[in-house]
N, C-alpha and C positions, 0 to 999 in steps of 0.2 A: 567667553572667553575675548576680550577689546585686547590683539597686539598692538595697538597705536598706544595703552592708554597703559603696559609695559613699557616698549619703546620708548617713550615719555619722560615718565615716573623713572627706568633707573636710570638716562640719561640725564634729568637733574637733580640722581643723588651724584651721580660720579663727576661731572661736569664745574655741578654748581647752582650756584646764580645766577640763572640767564637770560634772552628771550629768544624769539619763537623761530625770524633769525638762524643764530650759531643748531640750532635743532634737526633745521631742515639741513648746515648744511654739514652735518652727526649722519642724520640718517645718510644723504652717499656719503660719506666719506665710510660709512659700517654701511659702506651693502646691500641696505633694507628688503629692495626687490627682492634679489636669491634668497631673502630666506622668508617670507613673510606678501602679506597683503598690507602691506603698511607705506600710506604711496606721498611720498616729501611735502604732496599739497593739501595735503591733509593737519598736516602741525600745528596749526594757527588755529582753529578750531579745538580742537581737542584740545590745544590746552587750555582755552578757551571755560568750557565745563567739568575741567580738571581741575581749573580756580574756583567754579561757582560751586563744585564740591567738597573743599577744603583740600583740597590733596596738592594745593600749589596754589601761594599766596602772592602779590603783586608787593616788592620790597625798591623797585623804585623806575626811573625814567631817565631813558640813554634818549641825546636827539645831539645826529649825525648835520652840519650842514643844513641844510630847510623840509632835508623828509623831516615826517612828523618823529615820532618823537618813541622809542621802545619798549615795551613794557617788560620789564627785567624781574623773571618769576625762580622761584624756590622752593622744593619737596617744602610741607611741610609731616609734623611726628604724622599727621595719621596716613600721607603721603605713601609713610615708609613703610608704616603700618599695610594700608593699599597693596604697596610694592613685590613684601616680603609676602604676600599671599598670594599673591597673579605671578608667582616664577615659585611657588606648590605646584596653586592649577598643572602652567606650561608643565613643570616635568613628568612631577609625581599623574595627574591623571593621561587618565586616556580618552581623546575628544575621538567618534567614529558620530559621521558626517551619513543617513542617508543620500544617497547617488538615483535619482530619477531614473536611472538607469533598470537599477534593480524594477523597477513598478513594470516599465515598459518592456521589456523582457520576462514578470508575472506571468501579463498575460496579451503572450505571446506567443502561445499557439493552435489561433484559426487566422495569426495572418498568416494572407502569398505565404509561400516556400521565398519563392526568388528574388522576393522585394526582398524579405524578413536578411534575406543569404547579403542580398549584398549594399542592403544596411552596415548589418553587421560587419562587416568589412569595410565596407565607408570607415565606421567607426573605427577600426583594426589599426587602417594607414593612419586618421588623425591619430591615431594613439603613439602609436610608434611613429608619425612624422614631433608628434610634442616629446616622446622622449629623447629623443636627436635630437630638439632640442635644448630640451636641458644637459642632454649628456655634453651636445657642446655649451655649455655656462658654467660646466661645472671645468673642461678643462679651462674654461678660456681665467675662469675664477682661481683653482688652483695655486699658478703666480702671487694673486696677494691676500689667502684664507692661511687659521692657522685652526691649530688644537680641533675644540668640537667642533668649529666652523665646514671642517674640508665631513666633519659627520652630517651635520645638517644637509647639505651638498648631498651627503648618502643617501641619506632619509629621504632624500624630494625626488633622486628618480629609479629607487628601491621601491618604491610604493609604483610611480610609475611600467617600471618593471611585472610589475603582479598583474595590474589591468592587460597587464598585454600579451601575455603567460592562458591568467580568466579569460583571456579573448578567443585567444589561440586551440584553447583546450571548449568551447564554447560550441567555436566554428565547432572545431574536426570533431564534434559528439553530438551535434544536433542536426548534423551534414552527411550521417554520414555516409557514401554510395550502397545500397544496402548488397550487400553476399546472395551471391549468385545463386545458388545446390549444389553438385551433381546430383540429377538423376540415374544416373551409374548405373 
């Protein structure tokens, strides 16, 4: 699944024929970094790739002063079909990615316990910091988002909170102090 494909095709469907600079502005206006890893700088290259696949087509060129002409593209019928499939994929399919952490912890049985504990504490602190950063982003963004955008922000935040809860459970379970038995 390519987030940038979805973003660009959906913008062309919503806006109509336009150029890459306008899409960059749309990415900023729609606060894309809140929802995805799409960077505004990636827009131009992605437009070219989508055009080469027949999902967009050039319909015009516009010039302003001495600047190079801007290519105006529009979404094609094939692009609309791909967009519809991308919508379904984004909302219907569950995406699971293995976290390299799982591999690292799965082979950690023989590791030095102090080192492992310290390393997990550092990961926990980094996760807690990332969660706090995300909560601040969410708080700051709440004044300019609405509807389903609020839920998208909450989803990111809850995923980090679940990771933090998992780390707390792992650390508490794996590094419990041995209980001293009373020898009565």
